[in-house]
C-alpha positions as CSV (number, residue, x, y, z in Angstrom):
1,M,-16.6,10.3,-5.2
2,T,-18.8,12.2,-7.0
3,G,-22.2,11.8,-8.2
4,S,-23.4,8.5,-9.2
5,R,-19.7,7.4,-10.4
6,A,-18.6,4.0,-8.8
7,L,-15.7,4.7,-6.3
8,P,-12.3,2.6,-7.6
9,L,-11.3,-0.1,-5.0
10,S,-7.9,-1.1,-5.1
11,V,-5.7,-3.8,-3.0
12,L,-2.8,-3.5,-0.4
13,D,-1.1,-6.7,0.7
14,L,1.6,-6.9,2.9
15,V,1.6,-11.1,2.7
16,P,0.8,-12.0,6.0
17,V,2.7,-15.3,7.0
18,P,-0.3,-16.9,9.5
19,L,1.0,-18.8,12.9
20,G,2.0,-22.4,11.9
21,T,3.0,-21.9,8.2
22,G,6.0,-19.9,6.0
23,A,6.9,-18.0,3.5
24,P,6.2,-20.7,0.6
25,Q,2.7,-20.9,1.6
26,A,2.1,-17.0,2.2
27,V,3.6,-15.9,-1.1
28,E,1.2,-19.0,-2.8
29,D,-1.4,-17.1,-0.8
30,A,-0.6,-13.8,-2.1
31,L,-0.9,-15.0,-5.9
32,T,-4.8,-16.6,-5.3
33,Y,-5.4,-13.1,-3.6
34,A,-4.3,-11.4,-6.5
35,A,-5.9,-13.4,-9.1
36,E,-9.0,-13.0,-6.5
37,A,-8.6,-9.4,-6.2
38,E,-8.8,-9.5,-10.4
39,R,-12.0,-11.2,-10.5
40,L,-13.8,-9.2,-8.3
41,G,-13.1,-5.9,-10.1
42,Y,-10.2,-4.0,-8.1
43,H,-8.5,-1.5,-10.4
44,R,-4.8,-2.4,-8.5
45,Y,-3.2,-4.6,-6.5
46,W,-0.1,-3.5,-4.2
47,V,2.2,-4.9,-2.3
48,A,4.1,-2.9,0.7
49,E,7.6,-3.5,1.5
50,H,8.0,-4.3,5.0
51,H,11.8,-5.9,6.8
52,N,12.9,-7.6,9.8
53,M,8.5,-8.4,10.8
54,G,8.2,-12.3,11.1
55,A,4.4,-11.9,10.6
56,L,5.0,-10.6,7.1
57,A,6.6,-12.0,3.8
58,S,6.4,-8.8,1.8
59,S,10.4,-7.8,2.4
60,V,10.7,-8.1,-2.0
61,P,7.4,-6.1,-3.7
62,L,9.2,-7.0,-6.9
63,A,9.5,-10.6,-6.8
64,V,5.6,-11.0,-5.4
65,L,4.4,-8.5,-8.4
66,A,6.2,-10.5,-11.1
67,A,4.8,-13.3,-9.8
68,A,1.6,-11.5,-9.8
69,S,2.2,-10.8,-13.3
70,Q,2.0,-14.4,-14.8
71,R,-1.5,-15.2,-12.6
72,T,-3.1,-11.9,-13.8
73,T,-4.4,-10.2,-16.9
74,R,-6.1,-6.9,-15.8
75,I,-5.4,-5.4,-12.7
76,R,-2.9,-2.7,-12.1
77,L,0.1,-3.8,-9.8
78,G,2.8,-1.6,-8.1
79,S,4.5,-1.2,-4.9
80,G,2.9,0.3,-1.8
81,G,5.8,1.2,-1.8
82,V,9.3,1.0,-2.7
83,M,11.3,2.5,0.1
84,L,13.4,4.4,-1.8
85,P,15.9,5.3,0.8
86,N,16.7,1.2,1.1
87,H,17.6,0.9,-2.7
88,A,20.0,2.5,-5.4
89,P,17.5,4.4,-7.7
90,L,19.5,3.0,-11.1
91,S,18.0,-0.7,-9.6
92,V,14.7,0.4,-8.5
93,A,14.1,1.9,-12.4
94,E,15.4,-1.3,-14.1
95,G,13.3,-3.4,-11.9
96,Y,10.2,-1.8,-12.5
97,R,11.1,-1.3,-16.1
98,L,11.3,-5.0,-16.3
99,L,8.4,-5.7,-14.2
100,S,6.4,-3.4,-17.0
101,A,7.8,-5.6,-19.6
102,L,6.2,-8.5,-17.9
103,A,3.0,-6.4,-17.3
104,P,3.0,-4.3,-20.2
105,G,0.8,-0.7,-19.3
106,R,-0.3,-2.4,-15.6
107,V,2.3,-1.2,-13.6
108,D,2.6,1.3,-10.9
109,L,5.8,2.2,-9.5
110,G,5.1,3.7,-5.5
111,L,7.4,5.1,-3.7
112,G,7.9,6.3,0.1
113,R,10.7,7.9,2.1
114,A,10.4,5.5,5.5
115,P,12.3,2.7,6.1
116,G,9.6,0.0,6.4
117,T,11.8,-1.4,9.4
118,D,13.6,-0.6,12.5
119,G,16.5,2.2,12.2
120,R,19.8,-1.1,12.9
121,T,17.1,-3.0,9.7
122,A,17.7,0.2,8.0
123,R,21.1,0.4,8.4
124,A,21.8,-3.2,6.9
125,L,19.9,-2.8,3.8
126,R,22.0,0.6,3.0
127,G,25.2,-0.9,3.5
128,A,28.3,1.2,4.2
129,P,27.6,4.4,6.2
130,G,27.3,7.0,3.8
131,L,26.1,5.2,0.8
132,L,22.6,5.6,0.3
133,E,22.0,9.1,2.6
134,E,20.8,11.3,-0.6
135,P,17.8,13.3,0.1
136,F,14.9,12.1,-0.7
137,E,14.0,14.1,-3.8
138,R,17.5,14.0,-5.0
139,Q,17.0,10.4,-5.3
140,L,13.9,10.7,-6.6
141,A,15.3,12.9,-9.3
142,D,18.1,10.4,-10.1
143,L,15.6,7.6,-10.4
144,M,13.0,9.9,-12.8
145,A,16.4,10.2,-15.1
146,F,16.8,6.7,-15.1
147,G,13.5,5.7,-15.7
148,T,12.7,8.0,-18.5
149,G,16.3,8.5,-20.1
150,E,15.9,12.3,-19.2
151,Y,18.9,13.7,-17.7
152,P,19.3,17.4,-16.8
153,A,22.5,19.1,-17.9
154,G,25.4,18.1,-16.0
155,H,23.9,15.1,-14.8
156,P,26.7,12.5,-13.3
157,F,24.9,9.6,-15.0
158,A,23.9,11.0,-18.2
159,G,23.8,8.5,-21.0
160,T,23.5,5.7,-18.7
161,V,20.5,3.2,-19.8
162,A,18.2,1.9,-17.7
163,A,17.5,-1.8,-18.8
164,P,15.6,-3.2,-20.3
165,A,15.4,-0.7,-22.4
166,G,12.3,0.9,-24.8
167,E,9.7,3.0,-25.0
168,G,7.3,3.4,-22.5
169,L,8.6,0.7,-19.7
170,F,8.9,3.4,-16.9
171,P,5.5,3.2,-14.8
172,P,3.3,6.4,-13.7
173,L,5.2,7.3,-10.1
174,W,3.1,7.6,-7.0
175,I,4.8,9.2,-3.7
176,L,3.6,7.9,-0.5
177,S,2.6,10.3,2.5
178,S,1.5,10.5,5.8
179,S,2.1,13.7,6.6
180,G,2.3,17.1,3.8
181,Y,5.6,16.7,2.8
182,G,4.8,13.3,0.2
183,A,1.6,16.0,-0.9
184,H,4.7,18.5,-1.9
185,V,6.5,16.3,-3.7
186,A,4.0,14.5,-5.3
187,A,2.8,18.1,-6.6
188,H,6.1,18.9,-7.8
189,V,6.8,16.1,-9.7
190,G,3.7,15.4,-11.3
191,A,3.0,12.0,-9.6
192,G,0.4,10.7,-7.9
193,L,-0.4,11.3,-3.8
194,A,-0.9,8.1,-2.1
195,F,-2.5,9.0,1.8
196,A,-0.9,6.5,4.5
197,W,-4.8,6.5,6.4
198,H,-4.0,3.3,7.9
199,I,-0.8,4.7,9.4
200,N,-2.0,8.4,10.2
201,P,-5.6,8.0,10.6
202,D,-6.4,11.9,10.9
203,T,-8.5,12.6,8.5
204,A,-8.1,15.9,8.4
205,Q,-5.1,16.4,8.0
206,A,-5.4,13.7,4.6
207,R,-8.0,16.1,3.1
208,A,-5.5,19.4,4.7
209,A,-2.5,17.1,2.3
210,A,-5.1,16.2,-0.5
211,D,-6.0,19.7,-0.9
212,A,-2.5,21.4,-0.8
213,Y,-1.5,18.6,-3.5
214,R,-4.2,19.7,-6.0
215,A,-3.4,23.1,-5.3
216,A,0.3,23.0,-6.1
217,F,0.4,19.8,-8.8
218,Q,2.4,20.3,-12.2
219,P,0.8,18.2,-15.1
220,S,2.9,15.2,-16.2
221,A,2.7,12.7,-18.9
222,A,1.3,10.4,-17.1
223,F,-0.8,12.1,-14.9
224,P,-2.6,15.2,-16.7
225,Q,-4.9,15.6,-13.6
226,P,-3.8,15.1,-10.2
227,R,-5.3,12.0,-8.5
228,V,-5.3,11.1,-4.1
229,L,-5.4,7.3,-3.3
230,V,-6.0,6.9,0.0
231,A,-5.2,3.2,2.2
232,A,-7.5,2.3,5.2
233,S,-7.0,-0.7,7.1
234,V,-10.0,-3.3,7.1
235,V,-11.2,-6.0,9.1
236,T,-14.8,-6.9,8.1
237,A,-16.6,-10.4,8.6
238,P,-20.8,-11.1,7.9
239,T,-21.2,-9.8,11.5
240,A,-19.6,-7.1,14.0
241,E,-18.7,-9.7,16.5
242,E,-17.0,-11.7,14.0
243,A,-15.0,-9.5,13.0
244,E,-14.0,-8.1,16.0
245,D,-12.2,-11.7,17.1
246,L,-11.2,-11.1,13.8
247,S,-9.3,-7.7,14.5
248,L,-7.9,-9.2,17.5
249,P,-4.5,-10.3,16.1
250,L,-3.5,-7.2,14.3
251,G,-3.3,-5.7,17.8
252,L,-1.4,-8.6,19.4
253,M,1.2,-8.1,15.9
254,F,1.6,-4.4,16.6
255,L,2.1,-4.7,20.0
256,R,5.1,-7.0,18.8
257,L,6.4,-4.6,17.0
258,T,6.7,-2.0,19.3
259,R,8.6,-4.0,21.1
260,G,10.8,-5.2,18.4
261,E,9.8,-9.0,18.3
262,S,9.6,-10.3,14.9
263,A,7.3,-13.5,15.1
264,P,4.5,-15.2,12.8
265,Y,0.8,-13.1,12.5
266,P,-0.7,-14.3,15.4
267,S,-3.9,-16.4,15.5
268,V,-6.9,-15.1,17.3
269,A,-6.5,-17.6,19.6
270,E,-3.4,-16.9,19.9
271,A,-4.6,-13.3,20.7
272,R,-7.4,-14.3,22.9
273,A,-4.7,-16.1,24.7
274,Y,-2.1,-13.9,25.1
275,P,-1.5,-12.6,28.9
276,Y,-1.4,-8.6,28.3
277,S,-1.0,-6.3,31.1
278,T,-3.4,-3.4,31.7
279,Q,-1.2,-1.2,29.6
280,E,-0.6,-4.0,26.9
281,R,-3.9,-4.1,26.7
282,A,-4.7,-0.4,25.7
283,L,-2.0,-0.4,23.1
284,A,-2.5,-3.3,21.3
285,D,-6.7,-1.9,21.1
286,S,-5.5,1.2,20.6
287,L,-3.6,0.0,17.7
288,R,-6.3,-2.4,16.0
289,R,-8.5,0.5,16.1
290,R,-6.7,2.3,13.8
291,A,-8.2,-0.4,11.4
292,V,-11.9,0.0,9.9
293,I,-13.7,-2.8,11.6
294,G,-17.4,-4.1,12.0
295,D,-19.7,-6.0,9.7
296,P,-20.1,-4.9,5.8
297,A,-22.5,-2.5,6.1
298,S,-20.9,-0.5,8.5
299,V,-17.4,-0.7,6.8
300,A,-19.0,0.3,3.7
301,A,-20.5,3.2,5.4
302,R,-17.2,4.2,6.6
303,L,-15.0,3.7,3.9
304,C,-17.3,5.8,1.4
305,A,-17.6,8.7,4.0
306,L,-13.6,8.4,4.0
307,A,-13.4,8.7,0.4
308,R,-15.8,11.8,0.8
309,D,-14.3,13.7,3.8
310,T,-10.6,13.4,2.7
311,G,-11.2,13.8,-1.1
312,A,-10.0,10.7,-2.6
313,D,-10.5,9.8,-5.8
314,E,-9.9,6.3,-4.8
315,L,-9.3,3.9,-2.3
316,I,-7.0,1.1,-1.5
317,I,-7.6,-1.1,1.3
318,S,-5.5,-3.4,3.5
319,V,-7.8,-6.5,4.6
320,N,-5.7,-7.3,8.3
321,I,-6.5,-11.0,8.4
322,P,-4.1,-13.7,8.5
323,D,-6.6,-16.5,7.3
324,P,-6.2,-16.9,3.7
325,A,-9.5,-17.8,3.4
326,L,-11.0,-15.5,5.3
327,R,-9.1,-12.5,3.7
328,Q,-10.4,-13.6,0.6
329,R,-14.3,-13.8,1.9
330,A,-13.3,-10.1,3.0
331,L,-12.5,-8.9,-0.5
332,V,-16.2,-10.2,-1.6
333,L,-17.6,-8.8,1.5
334,V,-15.8,-5.2,1.2
335,M,-16.6,-4.9,-2.9
336,N,-20.3,-5.7,-2.2
337,A,-21.6,-3.6,0.4
338,V,-19.7,-0.4,-1.2
339,R,-21.4,-1.0,-4.3
340,A,-24.5,-1.6,-2.7
341,H,-24.3,1.6,-0.3
342,E,-23.5,3.9,-3.2
343,A,-26.7,2.1,-5.2
344,R,-28.4,3.3,-2.2
345,E,-26.5,6.7,-1.5
346,V,-28.2,7.5,-5.4
347,T,-31.4,5.9,-5.8
348,P,-33.6,8.8,-4.9
349,V,-35.7,8.8,-1.5
């Protein structure tokens, strides 16, 4: 973020399933959320891929994004991301080419190499042993060949046409990273870099990854220049006290995930009443502290500092509040507070 240019803000949705509701309502809330993000001026709406998690309904981002394409007209839609080892590259290429036909010119394809779940579920997703055990970079090369129709000499699948056919349907690629490996891959293929600071909140490592990516970047048609997006979890409310309260379910949800439990996203009341042991309390608190928690002004200051310190060109925020109305309220609070913070920074003293 330089000078007086506004910091682009985007939204990452995990499609939470609050206690007492179900997937149909969670998906409907996600579509309303996407439309609200567009109305407020957010740049992208991305959906994460997670499996075997009762608290989240984001197992198939493509399905949510296809529905969101019919509720929005301007906001970019993308995966944050497709966990490529879980999928056949041709299937991914075809799915996101089709999404581009539904939302021409506004689709992103974010790719990660983590499973987005536990080891047993990852094995179930990948089918028979050895079916999808190719290295990530080999899968990525195949995906790009299928998506663009540009095959290297001798490629075993040369001539295969990813449907639907047509020019301009393969979306720009973003590589998700929580370390330096993804930065290397993104630079090599000329993709955007999305650093998962919400998973690895090490600002120095995020900056090192961004710097290494820019130094080694090889331009592509989709990315003539390098572009770094940094993801942050956010819990905000009009007061710091309310924000702290609203962050309690995040800690309990993460705690359950560490124990392999699948349950709906807990409520504030459930999280407050949970009988934590001393060790559980400490772990839940440390896990929820990965998020940026506080009143709008303090959250905006931290987000702008994060963009500056990591060298991010854009931030994408995951609002970890299960209540849909309060989650939408947080989108308004963050956008207004960040713009107000930027205005104060550029106003001469």
